One Martini backbone bead per residue (centre of mass of N, CA, C, O) as a GRO file, in nm:
protein
  558
    1MET     BB    1   2.015   0.225   0.176
    2GLN     BB    2   1.957  -0.028  -0.014
    3GLU     BB    3   1.705  -0.100  -0.286
    4HIS     BB    4   1.592  -0.421  -0.439
    5LEU     BB    5   1.246  -0.404  -0.506
    6THR     BB    6   1.139  -0.367  -0.800
    7ASP     BB    7   1.071  -0.696  -0.853
    8HIS     BB    8   0.880  -0.742  -0.624
    9PHE     BB    9   0.600  -0.942  -0.584
   10ILE     BB   10   0.478  -0.775  -0.357
   11LEU     BB   11   0.487  -0.502  -0.496
   12LYS     BB   12   0.314  -0.564  -0.743
   13LEU     BB   13   0.067  -0.627  -0.568
   14ILE     BB   14   0.045  -0.347  -0.432
   15HIS     BB   15   0.015  -0.182  -0.669
   16GLU     BB   16  -0.246  -0.294  -0.766
   17GLU     BB   17  -0.416  -0.221  -0.506
   18ILE     BB   18  -0.362   0.078  -0.505
   19GLY     BB   19  -0.512   0.114  -0.786
   20GLU     BB   20  -0.786   0.026  -0.616
   21LYS     BB   21  -0.800   0.174  -0.349
   22ALA     BB   22  -0.769  -0.002  -0.068
   23PHE     BB   23  -0.680   0.272   0.078
   24GLY     BB   24  -0.702   0.578   0.305
   25ARG     BB   25  -0.406   0.512   0.403
   26GLU     BB   26  -0.103   0.471   0.478
   27MET     BB   27   0.162   0.297   0.480
   28CYS     BB   28   0.180  -0.016   0.692
   29THR     BB   29   0.401  -0.189   0.880
   30ARG     BB   30   0.522  -0.512   1.047
   31PHE     BB   31   0.694  -0.655   1.333
   32PRO     BB   32   0.605  -0.962   1.540
   33PRO     BB   33   0.763  -1.053   1.787
   34GLU     BB   34   0.843  -1.293   2.029
   35PRO     BB   35   0.961  -1.253   2.373
   36ASN     BB   36   1.144  -1.571   2.372
   37GLY     BB   37   1.389  -1.461   2.209
   38TYR     BB   38   1.617  -1.426   1.938
   39LEU     BB   39   1.738  -1.297   1.675
   40HIS     BB   40   1.775  -1.396   1.325
   41VAL     BB   41   1.846  -1.398   0.996
   42GLY     BB   42   1.558  -1.452   0.926
   43SER     BB   43   1.441  -1.211   1.071
   44ALA     BB   44   1.589  -1.015   0.885
   45TYR     BB   45   1.435  -1.072   0.638
   46ALA     BB   46   1.146  -0.985   0.754
   47ILE     BB   47   1.225  -0.696   0.833
   48ASN     BB   48   1.319  -0.603   0.549
   49THR     BB   49   1.043  -0.639   0.402
   50ASN     BB   50   0.883  -0.437   0.572
   51TYR     BB   51   1.056  -0.194   0.573
   52THR     BB   52   1.101  -0.150   0.258
   53VAL     BB   53   0.805  -0.116   0.184
   54ALA     BB   54   0.742   0.124   0.353
   55ARG     BB   55   0.963   0.307   0.223
   56LYS     BB   56   0.859   0.287  -0.077
   57PHE     BB   57   0.565   0.429   0.030
   58ASN     BB   58   0.603   0.633   0.258
   59GLY     BB   59   0.589   0.492   0.541
   60THR     BB   60   0.550   0.276   0.819
   61PHE     BB   61   0.726   0.105   1.090
   62HIS     BB   62   0.654  -0.168   1.300
   63LEU     BB   63   0.717  -0.267   1.643
   64ARG     BB   64   0.560  -0.573   1.765
   65PHE     BB   65   0.480  -0.741   2.048
   66ASP     BB   66   0.402  -1.084   2.098
   67ASP     BB   67   0.255  -1.065   2.424
   68THR     BB   68   0.041  -1.353   2.493
   69ASN     BB   69   0.275  -1.539   2.671
   70PRO     BB   70   0.366  -1.555   3.006
   71LEU     BB   71   0.554  -1.827   3.000
   72LYS     BB   72   0.802  -1.705   2.790
   73GLU     BB   73   0.833  -1.410   2.861
   74ASP     BB   74   1.073  -1.116   2.840
   75ILE     BB   75   1.237  -0.817   2.886
   76LYS     BB   76   1.523  -0.912   2.778
   77TYR     BB   77   1.396  -0.958   2.475
   78VAL     BB   78   1.302  -0.687   2.419
   79ASN     BB   79   1.556  -0.531   2.437
   80ALA     BB   80   1.732  -0.697   2.241
   81ILE     BB   81   1.545  -0.658   1.986
   82ILE     BB   82   1.581  -0.340   1.973
   83GLU     BB   83   1.885  -0.346   1.951
   84ASP     BB   84   1.911  -0.522   1.695
   85ILE     BB   85   1.742  -0.359   1.493
   86LYS     BB   86   1.910  -0.104   1.522
   87TRP     BB   87   2.194  -0.219   1.440
   88LEU     BB   88   2.080  -0.324   1.147
   89GLY     BB   89   1.890  -0.046   1.050
   90TYR     BB   90   1.572  -0.083   1.158
   91ASP     BB   91   1.432   0.177   1.275
   92PRO     BB   92   1.121   0.245   1.445
   93GLU     BB   93   1.150   0.446   1.671
   94GLU     BB   94   0.836   0.529   1.798
   95HIS     BB   95   0.736   0.241   1.670
   96ILE     BB   96   0.656   0.083   1.964
   97TYR     BB   97   0.479  -0.215   2.043
   98TYR     BB   98   0.209  -0.391   2.243
   99GLY     BB   99  -0.021  -0.631   2.257
  100SER     BB  100  -0.094  -0.598   2.571
  101ASP     BB  101  -0.220  -0.308   2.535
  102TYR     BB  102  -0.480  -0.472   2.376
  103SER     BB  103  -0.658  -0.635   2.585
  104ASN     BB  104  -0.935  -0.493   2.572
  105GLU     BB  105  -0.992  -0.501   2.262
  106ILE     BB  106  -0.972  -0.815   2.229
  107TYR     BB  107  -1.189  -0.893   2.439
  108ASN     BB  108  -1.423  -0.737   2.292
  109ALA     BB  109  -1.399  -0.903   2.031
  110ALA     BB  110  -1.497  -1.164   2.159
  111ILE     BB  111  -1.767  -1.058   2.248
  112THR     BB  112  -1.873  -1.006   1.970
  113LEU     BB  113  -1.874  -1.296   1.872
  114ILE     BB  114  -2.059  -1.407   2.079
  115LYS     BB  115  -2.305  -1.238   2.010
  116ARG     BB  116  -2.294  -1.351   1.702
  117GLY     BB  117  -2.238  -1.669   1.715
  118LYS     BB  118  -1.883  -1.695   1.673
  119ALA     BB  119  -1.851  -1.801   1.980
  120TYR     BB  120  -1.718  -2.051   2.230
  121VAL     BB  121  -1.726  -2.243   2.509
  122CYS     BB  122  -1.483  -2.500   2.593
  123ASP     BB  123  -1.424  -2.818   2.779
  124LEU     BB  124  -1.211  -2.939   2.644
  125THR     BB  125  -0.938  -3.085   2.618
  126PRO     BB  126  -0.649  -3.050   2.443
  127GLU     BB  127  -0.668  -3.355   2.342
  128GLU     BB  128  -0.971  -3.327   2.241
  129VAL     BB  129  -0.933  -3.106   2.037
  130THR     BB  130  -0.739  -3.256   1.861
  131ALA     BB  131  -0.921  -3.500   1.793
  132TYR     BB  132  -1.168  -3.337   1.683
  133ARG     BB  133  -1.033  -3.205   1.443
  134GLY     BB  134  -0.869  -3.409   1.272
  135THR     BB  135  -0.767  -3.428   0.943
  136LEU     BB  136  -0.671  -3.392   0.623
  137THR     BB  137  -0.892  -3.645   0.544
  138GLU     BB  138  -1.061  -3.577   0.817
  139PRO     BB  139  -1.306  -3.456   0.956
  140GLY     BB  140  -1.442  -3.295   1.202
  141ILE     BB  141  -1.581  -3.266   1.541
  142ASP     BB  142  -1.816  -3.153   1.719
  143SER     BB  143  -1.861  -2.995   2.003
  144PRO     BB  144  -2.073  -3.038   2.279
  145TYR     BB  145  -2.048  -2.700   2.317
  146ARG     BB  146  -2.124  -2.549   2.038
  147ASN     BB  147  -2.459  -2.486   2.140
  148ARG     BB  148  -2.437  -2.272   2.312
  149THR     BB  149  -2.547  -2.005   2.438
  150ILE     BB  150  -2.480  -1.672   2.440
  151ASP     BB  151  -2.527  -1.634   2.746
  152ALA     BB  152  -2.352  -1.866   2.845
  153ASN     BB  153  -2.085  -1.769   2.712
  154LEU     BB  154  -2.064  -1.507   2.841
  155GLU     BB  155  -2.054  -1.605   3.141
  156LEU     BB  156  -1.801  -1.795   3.106
  157PHE     BB  157  -1.608  -1.573   3.002
  158VAL     BB  158  -1.608  -1.404   3.251
  159LYS     BB  159  -1.510  -1.615   3.441
  160MET     BB  160  -1.245  -1.656   3.311
  161LYS     BB  161  -1.148  -1.363   3.355
  162ASN     BB  162  -1.199  -1.381   3.680
  163GLY     BB  163  -1.067  -1.670   3.778
  164GLU     BB  164  -1.272  -1.947   3.793
  165TYR     BB  165  -1.052  -2.112   3.631
  166PRO     BB  166  -0.830  -2.326   3.547
  167THR     BB  167  -0.579  -2.413   3.372
  168SER     BB  168  -0.710  -2.543   3.068
  169SER     BB  169  -1.035  -2.581   3.125
  170LYS     BB  170  -1.088  -2.342   2.917
  171VAL     BB  171  -1.212  -2.223   2.591
  172LEU     BB  172  -1.219  -2.004   2.320
  173ARG     BB  173  -1.414  -2.049   2.013
  174ALA     BB  174  -1.440  -2.046   1.692
  175LYS     BB  175  -1.732  -2.048   1.474
  176ILE     BB  176  -1.708  -2.219   1.160
  177ASP     BB  177  -1.565  -2.532   1.039
  178MET     BB  178  -1.523  -2.877   1.094
  179ARG     BB  179  -1.502  -2.942   0.755
  180SER     BB  180  -1.271  -2.800   0.669
  181SER     BB  181  -0.986  -2.820   0.468
  182ASN     BB  182  -0.893  -2.606   0.691
  183LEU     BB  183  -0.770  -2.657   1.009
  184ASN     BB  184  -0.794  -2.332   1.085
  185LEU     BB  185  -1.136  -2.352   1.062
  186ARG     BB  186  -1.165  -2.557   1.318
  187ASP     BB  187  -1.248  -2.421   1.560
  188PRO     BB  188  -1.048  -2.215   1.692
  189VAL     BB  189  -0.851  -2.117   1.923
  190ILE     BB  190  -0.857  -1.770   2.105
  191TYR     BB  191  -0.875  -1.862   2.412
  192ARG     BB  192  -0.703  -1.885   2.731
  193VAL     BB  193  -0.605  -2.025   3.042
  194ILE     BB  194  -0.354  -1.828   3.243
  195HIS     BB  195  -0.180  -1.859   3.552
  196ALA     BB  196   0.022  -1.583   3.515
  197LYS     BB  197   0.283  -1.366   3.508
  198HIS     BB  198   0.318  -1.070   3.339
  199TYR     BB  199   0.584  -0.860   3.247
  200ARG     BB  200   0.363  -0.612   3.195
  201THR     BB  201   0.046  -0.687   3.339
  202GLY     BB  202   0.078  -0.909   3.533
  203ASP     BB  203  -0.249  -0.981   3.707
  204ASP     BB  204  -0.478  -0.864   3.508
  205TRP     BB  205  -0.462  -1.147   3.371
  206CYS     BB  206  -0.591  -1.508   3.281
  207ILE     BB  207  -0.636  -1.437   2.978
  208TYR     BB  208  -0.532  -1.543   2.638
  209PRO     BB  209  -0.456  -1.489   2.332
  210MET     BB  210  -0.427  -1.592   2.026
  211TYR     BB  211  -0.244  -1.501   1.762
  212ASP     BB  212  -0.450  -1.535   1.536
  213PHE     BB  213  -0.649  -1.338   1.685
  214ALA     BB  214  -0.472  -1.083   1.765
  215HIS     BB  215  -0.331  -0.989   1.509
  216PRO     BB  216  -0.570  -0.843   1.328
  217ILE     BB  217  -0.632  -0.646   1.565
  218GLN     BB  218  -0.357  -0.507   1.595
  219ASP     BB  219  -0.358  -0.407   1.298
  220ALA     BB  220  -0.610  -0.239   1.316
  221ILE     BB  221  -0.527  -0.039   1.541
  222GLU     BB  222  -0.249   0.059   1.383
  223GLY     BB  223  -0.313   0.070   1.058
  224ILE     BB  224  -0.246  -0.170   0.898
  225THR     BB  225  -0.202  -0.272   0.562
  226TYR     BB  226   0.050  -0.495   0.573
  227SER     BB  227   0.085  -0.845   0.659
  228LEU     BB  228   0.403  -0.953   0.646
  229CYS     BB  229   0.472  -1.300   0.589
  230SER     BB  230   0.545  -1.611   0.609
  231ILE     BB  231   0.451  -1.907   0.438
  232GLU     BB  232   0.331  -2.069   0.693
  233PHE     BB  233   0.073  -1.843   0.701
  234LYS     BB  234  -0.112  -1.902   0.459
  235ASP     BB  235  -0.325  -2.103   0.613
  236HIS     BB  236  -0.413  -1.844   0.798
  237ARG     BB  237  -0.561  -1.630   0.618
  238PRO     BB  238  -0.858  -1.706   0.644
  239LEU     BB  239  -0.881  -1.636   0.934
  240TYR     BB  240  -0.808  -1.345   0.917
  241GLU     BB  241  -1.042  -1.273   0.718
  242TRP     BB  242  -1.270  -1.369   0.909
  243LEU     BB  243  -1.224  -1.174   1.137
  244VAL     BB  244  -1.244  -0.890   0.996
  245ASN     BB  245  -1.526  -0.953   0.881
  246GLU     BB  246  -1.685  -1.008   1.158
  247LEU     BB  247  -1.578  -0.719   1.280
  248GLU     BB  248  -1.603  -0.492   1.079
  249ILE     BB  249  -1.342  -0.387   0.929
  250SER     BB  250  -1.223  -0.108   0.796
  251GLU     BB  251  -1.005  -0.148   0.583
  252PRO     BB  252  -0.846  -0.407   0.604
  253PRO     BB  253  -0.592  -0.576   0.652
  254ARG     BB  254  -0.333  -0.755   0.460
  255GLN     BB  255  -0.231  -1.068   0.399
  256ARG     BB  256   0.111  -1.152   0.310
  257GLU     BB  257   0.356  -1.367   0.143
  258PHE     BB  258   0.674  -1.510   0.203
  259GLY     BB  259   0.952  -1.658   0.218
  260ARG     BB  260   1.162  -1.885   0.359
  261LEU     BB  261   1.476  -1.871   0.536
  262ASN     BB  262   1.747  -2.083   0.467
  263LEU     BB  263   2.059  -2.239   0.570
  264THR     BB  264   2.331  -2.396   0.537
  265GLY     BB  265   2.413  -2.550   0.830
  266VAL     BB  266   2.169  -2.391   0.983
  267VAL     BB  267   2.004  -2.286   1.277
  268THR     BB  268   1.657  -2.123   1.289
  269SER     BB  269   1.519  -2.267   1.503
  270LYS     BB  270   1.420  -2.182   1.812
  271ARG     BB  271   1.404  -2.469   1.934
  272PHE     BB  272   1.696  -2.556   1.845
  273LEU     BB  273   1.846  -2.327   1.988
  274ARG     BB  274   1.758  -2.382   2.273
  275GLN     BB  275   1.886  -2.654   2.286
  276LEU     BB  276   2.173  -2.569   2.253
  277VAL     BB  277   2.185  -2.368   2.493
  278GLU     BB  278   2.046  -2.561   2.723
  279GLY     BB  279   2.273  -2.799   2.647
  280GLY     BB  280   2.573  -2.663   2.626
  281TYR     BB  281   2.689  -2.655   2.317
  282VAL     BB  282   2.688  -2.342   2.372
  283ASP     BB  283   2.766  -1.984   2.434
  284GLY     BB  284   2.488  -1.908   2.402
  285TRP     BB  285   2.310  -1.676   2.193
  286ASP     BB  286   2.608  -1.536   2.134
  287ASP     BB  287   2.736  -1.745   1.972
  288PRO     BB  288   2.936  -1.720   1.690
  289ARG     BB  289   2.788  -1.995   1.548
  290LEU     BB  290   2.535  -1.841   1.543
  291PRO     BB  291   2.241  -1.686   1.373
  292THR     BB  292   2.227  -1.481   1.549
  293LEU     BB  293   2.270  -1.151   1.592
  294ARG     BB  294   2.442  -1.173   1.839
  295GLY     BB  295   2.648  -1.372   1.719
  296LEU     BB  296   2.731  -1.221   1.468
  297ARG     BB  297   2.832  -0.969   1.612
  298ARG     BB  298   3.044  -1.102   1.790
  299ARG     BB  299   3.213  -1.224   1.556
  300GLY     BB  300   3.188  -0.956   1.316
  301PHE     BB  301   2.957  -0.873   1.184
  302THR     BB  302   2.794  -0.650   0.971
  303PRO     BB  303   2.503  -0.483   0.895
  304GLU     BB  304   2.571  -0.448   0.600
  305SER     BB  305   2.615  -0.738   0.520
  306ILE     BB  306   2.337  -0.838   0.593
  307ARG     BB  307   2.178  -0.652   0.404
  308THR     BB  308   2.323  -0.754   0.138
  309PHE     BB  309   2.241  -1.039   0.159
  310ILE     BB  310   1.937  -1.004   0.151
  311GLU     BB  311   1.945  -0.838  -0.131
  312GLU     BB  312   2.073  -1.077  -0.298
  313ILE     BB  313   1.842  -1.271  -0.268
  314GLY     BB  314   1.572  -1.147  -0.249
  315SER     BB  315   1.282  -1.269  -0.354
  316ILE     BB  316   1.066  -1.520  -0.191
  317ARG     BB  317   0.803  -1.748  -0.207
  318THR     BB  318   0.930  -1.978  -0.070
  319GLN     BB  319   1.111  -2.231   0.057
  320SER     BB  320   1.459  -2.147   0.114
  321THR     BB  321   1.803  -2.229   0.042
  322VAL     BB  322   2.105  -2.068   0.141
  323ASP     BB  323   2.435  -2.016   0.102
  324ILE     BB  324   2.643  -1.923   0.364
  325SER     BB  325   2.881  -1.796   0.166
  326LEU     BB  326   2.732  -1.532   0.095
  327LEU     BB  327   2.778  -1.395   0.378
  328ASP     BB  328   3.073  -1.393   0.367
  329HIS     BB  329   3.106  -1.236   0.102
  330CYS     BB  330   2.975  -0.973   0.207
  331LEU     BB  331   3.181  -0.920   0.423
  332ARG     BB  332   3.439  -0.898   0.250
  333GLN     BB  333   3.327  -0.659   0.076
  334ASP     BB  334   3.288  -0.467   0.324
  335LEU     BB  335   3.609  -0.490   0.451
  336LYS     BB  336   3.847  -0.457   0.245
  337GLU     BB  337   3.846  -0.115   0.242
  338LYS     BB  338   3.802  -0.061   0.593
  339THR     BB  339   4.038  -0.228   0.698
  340LEU     BB  340   4.301  -0.314   0.895
  341THR     BB  341   4.627  -0.434   0.841
  342VAL     BB  342   4.783  -0.696   1.035
  343MET     BB  343   5.014  -0.855   1.232
  344ALA     BB  344   4.986  -1.228   1.293
  345VAL     BB  345   5.112  -1.490   1.504
  346LEU     BB  346   4.986  -1.804   1.574
  347GLN     BB  347   5.263  -2.005   1.502
  348PRO     BB  348   5.537  -1.953   1.653
  349LEU     BB  349   5.882  -1.867   1.521
  350LYS     BB  350   6.194  -1.821   1.600
  351VAL     BB  351   6.409  -1.519   1.505
  352VAL     BB  352   6.757  -1.459   1.454
  353ILE     BB  353   6.934  -1.169   1.366
  354THR     BB  354   7.274  -1.177   1.380
  355ASN     BB  355   7.340  -0.888   1.207
  356TYR     BB  356   7.175  -0.734   1.408
  357PRO     BB  357   7.176  -0.498   1.621
  358GLU     BB  358   7.211  -0.446   1.930
  359ASP     BB  359   6.973  -0.251   2.091
  360VAL     BB  360   6.795  -0.224   1.826
  361GLU     BB  361   6.537  -0.005   1.683
  362GLU     BB  362   6.281   0.020   1.433
  363MET     BB  363   6.059   0.211   1.232
  364LEU     BB  364   5.799   0.103   1.030
  365LEU     BB  365   5.632   0.171   0.719
  366ILE     BB  366   5.285   0.042   0.688
  367GLU     BB  367   5.026  -0.036   0.527
  368ASN     BB  368   4.681  -0.066   0.606
  369ASN     BB  369   4.569  -0.079   0.295
  370SER     BB  370   4.624  -0.190  -0.029
  371GLU     BB  371   4.313  -0.082  -0.127
  372ASN     BB  372   4.359   0.188   0.075
  373GLU     BB  373   4.529   0.481   0.101
  374ALA     BB  374   4.353   0.654   0.313
  375LEU     BB  375   4.446   0.481   0.568
  376GLY     BB  376   4.745   0.459   0.547
  377LYS     BB  377   4.994   0.445   0.796
  378ARG     BB  378   5.224   0.259   1.012
  379GLU     BB  379   5.408   0.171   1.293
  380VAL     BB  380   5.662  -0.073   1.307
  381PRO     BB  381   5.854  -0.276   1.490
  382PHE     BB  382   6.223  -0.352   1.470
  383ALA     BB  383   6.426  -0.646   1.540
  384LYS     BB  384   6.644  -0.898   1.612
  385THR     BB  385   6.376  -1.046   1.731
  386ILE     BB  386   6.142  -1.278   1.587
  387TYR     BB  387   5.830  -1.370   1.441
  388ILE     BB  388   5.701  -1.653   1.265
  389GLU     BB  389   5.545  -1.866   1.085
  390ARG     BB  390   5.586  -2.213   1.089
  391GLU     BB  391   5.471  -2.254   0.788
  392ASP     BB  392   5.711  -2.045   0.664
  393PHE     BB  393   5.885  -2.310   0.712
  394MET     BB  394   6.130  -2.511   0.523
  395GLU     BB  395   6.402  -2.690   0.513
  396VAL     BB  396   6.278  -2.870   0.266
  397PRO     BB  397   6.146  -2.757  -0.013
  398SER     BB  398   5.882  -2.788  -0.183
  399LYS     BB  399   5.712  -2.762  -0.451
  400GLY     BB  400   5.616  -2.415  -0.458
  401PHE     BB  401   5.785  -2.316  -0.223
  402HIS     BB  402   5.823  -1.939  -0.124
  403ARG     BB  403   5.958  -1.925   0.135
  404LEU     BB  404   6.130  -2.026   0.410
  405SER     BB  405   6.468  -2.163   0.382
  406LEU     BB  406   6.747  -2.314   0.373
  407TYR     BB  407   6.952  -2.090   0.209
  408ALA     BB  408   6.716  -1.878   0.193
  409GLU     BB  409   6.507  -1.622   0.064
  410VAL     BB  410   6.318  -1.353   0.213
  411ARG     BB  411   6.048  -1.133   0.268
  412LEU     BB  412   5.972  -0.893   0.487
  413LYS     BB  413   5.702  -0.716   0.564
  414GLY     BB  414   5.833  -0.393   0.528
  415ALA     BB  415   6.148  -0.473   0.517
  416TYR     BB  416   6.357  -0.749   0.475
  417PHE     BB  417   6.587  -0.949   0.381
  418ILE     BB  418   6.621  -1.305   0.455
  419ARG     BB  419   6.861  -1.561   0.575
  420CYS     BB  420   6.894  -1.897   0.633
  421GLU     BB  421   7.169  -2.061   0.833
  422GLU     BB  422   7.003  -2.196   1.095
  423VAL     BB  423   6.910  -2.473   1.290
  424ILE     BB  424   6.711  -2.526   1.585
  425ARG     BB  425   6.685  -2.777   1.827
  426ASP     BB  426   6.535  -3.009   2.014
  427HIS     BB  427   6.696  -3.280   2.164
  428ALA     BB  428   6.438  -3.459   2.228
  429SER     BB  429   6.238  -3.406   1.974
  430GLY     BB  430   6.345  -3.224   1.719
  431GLU     BB  431   6.224  -2.952   1.733
  432ILE     BB  432   6.186  -2.648   1.599
  433THR     BB  433   6.300  -2.338   1.784
  434GLU     BB  434   6.503  -2.199   1.566
  435LEU     BB  435   6.633  -1.931   1.382
  436ARG     BB  436   6.921  -1.840   1.177
  437CYS     BB  437   6.977  -1.510   1.057
  438THR     BB  438   7.005  -1.280   0.787
  439TYR     BB  439   7.057  -0.943   0.669
  440ASP     BB  440   6.981  -0.688   0.415
  441PRO     BB  441   7.006  -0.342   0.436
  442GLU     BB  442   6.947  -0.277   0.124
  443THR     BB  443   6.631  -0.417   0.123
  444LYS     BB  444   6.458  -0.201   0.214
  445SER     BB  445   6.159  -0.094   0.218
  446GLY     BB  446   6.128   0.185  -0.017
  447THR     BB  447   6.429   0.214  -0.160
  448GLY     BB  448   6.433   0.060  -0.457
  449PHE     BB  449   6.541  -0.216  -0.463
  450THR     BB  450   6.699  -0.426  -0.756
  451GLY     BB  451   6.937  -0.651  -0.732
  452ARG     BB  452   6.702  -0.857  -0.633
  453LYS     BB  453   6.495  -1.147  -0.594
  454VAL     BB  454   6.194  -1.270  -0.447
  455LYS     BB  455   5.908  -1.498  -0.411
  456GLY     BB  456   5.870  -1.403  -0.098
  457THR     BB  457   5.629  -1.300   0.156
  458ILE     BB  458   5.640  -1.232   0.513
  459HIS     BB  459   5.529  -1.232   0.823
  460TRP     BB  460   5.568  -1.044   1.142
  461VAL     BB  461   5.713  -1.002   1.484
  462SER     BB  462   5.831  -0.848   1.746
  463SER     BB  463   5.922  -0.981   2.051
  464GLU     BB  464   5.951  -0.724   2.233
  465HIS     BB  465   5.658  -0.587   2.124
  466ALA     BB  466   5.450  -0.808   2.150
  467VAL     BB  467   5.120  -0.936   2.163
  468LYS     BB  468   4.915  -1.116   2.336
  469ALA     BB  469   4.670  -1.369   2.220
  470ASP     BB  470   4.353  -1.491   2.149
  471ILE     BB  471   4.213  -1.740   1.928
  472HIS     BB  472   3.914  -1.781   1.721
  473LEU     BB  473   3.821  -2.056   1.525
  474TYR     BB  474   3.562  -2.081   1.273
  475GLU     BB  475   3.321  -2.318   1.196
  476LYS     BB  476   3.086  -2.504   1.125
  477LEU     BB  477   2.849  -2.655   1.348
  478LEU     BB  478   2.778  -2.862   1.137
  479LEU     BB  479   2.837  -3.139   0.953
  480ASP     BB  480   2.572  -3.102   0.806
  481GLN     BB  481   2.383  -2.922   0.571
  482GLU     BB  482   2.143  -3.014   0.719
  483VAL     BB  483   1.868  -2.997   0.879
  484PRO     BB  484   1.770  -3.115   1.167
  485LYS     BB  485   1.601  -3.369   1.329
  486ASP     BB  486   1.416  -3.447   1.605
  487SER     BB  487   1.573  -3.747   1.647
  488GLU     BB  488   1.842  -3.614   1.670
  489ASP     BB  489   2.169  -3.594   1.797
  490TRP     BB  490   2.379  -3.343   1.875
  491THR     BB  491   2.646  -3.490   1.923
  492GLU     BB  492   2.643  -3.600   1.615
  493LEU     BB  493   2.625  -3.296   1.462
  494ILE     BB  494   2.861  -3.161   1.578
  495ASN     BB  495   3.142  -2.989   1.520
  496PRO     BB  496   3.446  -3.034   1.688
  497ASN     BB  497   3.578  -2.773   1.510
  498SER     BB  498   3.398  -2.510   1.527
  499MET     BB  499   3.619  -2.444   1.775
  500VAL     BB  500   3.935  -2.296   1.790
  501THR     BB  501   4.204  -2.246   2.011
  502ILE     BB  502   4.447  -1.985   2.043
  503GLN     BB  503   4.724  -1.950   2.219
  504ASP     BB  504   4.988  -1.726   2.201
  505ALA     BB  505   4.958  -1.503   2.014
  506TRP     BB  506   5.140  -1.271   1.802
  507MET     BB  507   5.122  -0.914   1.805
  508GLU     BB  508   5.124  -0.616   1.703
  509PRO     BB  509   5.096  -0.336   1.910
  510TYR     BB  510   4.856  -0.188   1.779
  511ILE     BB  511   4.626  -0.380   1.908
  512GLN     BB  512   4.597  -0.238   2.183
  513ASN     BB  513   4.376  -0.015   2.043
  514THR     BB  514   4.136  -0.175   2.044
  515ARG     BB  515   3.805  -0.172   1.971
  516PRO     BB  516   3.502  -0.247   2.002
  517GLU     BB  517   3.433  -0.443   1.716
  518GLN     BB  518   3.675  -0.424   1.577
  519LYS     BB  519   3.832  -0.461   1.251
  520PHE     BB  520   4.040  -0.700   1.087
  521GLN     BB  521   4.332  -0.788   0.900
  522PHE     BB  522   4.502  -1.078   0.904
  523LEU     BB  523   4.760  -1.154   0.756
  524ARG     BB  524   4.644  -1.441   0.567
  525HIS     BB  525   4.396  -1.521   0.787
  526GLY     BB  526   4.181  -1.283   0.798
  527TYR     BB  527   3.895  -1.184   0.961
  528PHE     BB  528   3.867  -0.978   1.268
  529SER     BB  529   3.734  -0.971   1.609
  530LEU     BB  530   3.662  -0.836   1.906
  531ASP     BB  531   3.604  -1.000   2.205
  532THR     BB  532   3.401  -0.865   2.470
  533LYS     BB  533   3.318  -1.118   2.659
  534ASN     BB  534   3.617  -1.253   2.634
  535ARG     BB  535   3.953  -1.234   2.774
  536GLY     BB  536   4.092  -1.478   2.859
  537THR     BB  537   4.390  -1.533   2.931
  538SER     BB  538   4.519  -1.305   3.132
  539ASP     BB  539   4.337  -1.071   3.024
  540ARG     BB  540   4.340  -1.096   2.720
  541LEU     BB  541   4.301  -1.074   2.407
  542VAL     BB  542   4.009  -1.153   2.192
  543PHE     BB  543   3.968  -1.325   1.875
  544ASN     BB  544   3.755  -1.340   1.602
  545ARG     BB  545   3.692  -1.528   1.325
  546VAL     BB  546   3.490  -1.453   1.085
  547VAL     BB  547   3.671  -1.485   0.808
  548PRO     BB  548   3.836  -1.602   0.564
  549LEU     BB  549   3.981  -1.518   0.266
  550LYS     BB  550   3.853  -1.739   0.138
  551ASP     BB  551   3.606  -1.746  -0.145
  552ALA     BB  552   3.354  -1.965  -0.206
  553TRP     BB  553   3.145  -1.798  -0.376
  554SER     BB  554   3.317  -1.688  -0.611
  555LYS     BB  555   3.383  -1.973  -0.720
  556LYS     BB  556   3.079  -2.044  -0.790
  557GLU     BB  557   3.033  -1.809  -0.981
  558ARG     BB  558   3.243  -1.870  -1.219
   0.00000   0.00000   0.00000
């Protein structure tokens, strides 16, 4: 795996702090997802940052599940996140941990704060806590329960733990400064009552820590040196540092922030993604139009292309939006020399070669990849009746049209010159249903024929040997390039042509041997991947177009 972090601003900072001998232990970073949804490409950026920093300093990388909210979490998300991270190439190996496993240590830390007069049990309702908190321009107001005695707080907190109070009736708050300019320091809630079964600890607990409280304690337990997180947690850093200081953690981990990644026209907010999925606007969390890792994988993106995309972006300090066409470009670069090129006719037009012998077929050798001879050649059957793309014929050609037209010649890819002699139409509609053509046997590809030239080459498939398949063509999910706002209606934002299905496409027979997630270039159409979730009509193969051949990013870079 390439590492392009030489000038990474976080690396520069770490180099300086290591020079000051900040830690007496090896480098250790972590990625702490909450198991209440699936990872997306923005998650991959955060994973990459933590993983590569650990690798750069010969340290370890931890995957730790932030599973301190039993109302939202599920083992299915845990399993999916582990699978996605390994698929992406950032394997944590044996270093997979769960925040819920540290429940006793986190609880004891809360007891320590209470004993030191730094935490208190508060009876305000959630709405009252918010109202007392103040605003960015107005200071907060002390809770009437702020000055409870240490003994009273200890007794009440133990009763909270023992299940003597209903959900949301009491909370434990850190006692810091209700007049701080940083709202996160205005006596934040650090524990709350939730009577719900936890997917991992069952009914062992009915109080659960808030992320901001649990996070630094979990980091300290695991020996994390750097808690690298996205920029929205910058205002939370003073609370992180207050906690490790009050708990007197030796050589405490340090929180440092990097920029948040957004993509043009792509939703990465977990809340918005859930709205799309639960509202039925997309086909689940692995819909190929979504930026989830499951969706990208199903569509046909490779882990190598996603990692290259992240490395091309480099380090960002603030919230940044990147053009999604860069990701497409990285995929094309990854696939162009390692995929087989096959012929697929998406909108078929029947062609009968009138002077080709009846009941005869021949096997033609065609290269698998014009840019990589090492991929060899394959045999493609050729016979009297074939299909070509409907758009590759124009009865009266317009200027610049160099494919097949009436009384004109064109080369069939890897085969012969053919000439159109007659057009057959449907009597009722007038639509062209068939072409009658002749072929020149002396023009066979590979024979060195130089008698005359044609300007165009088109692809084809033999009708007798072709395999039917369904094709999904994808475009951007959203009509606008901007991320939607809360008040907007999804039905007005979604591109109605974000997925177009083509049934009864004809493919050369080689495609029958396709392996799950195998990628192909369909000649002139783009890169495609087998969709293993949906088998399409009549249980036939279904292919997703990952990206077309046209590279919008390369044009922008010129």
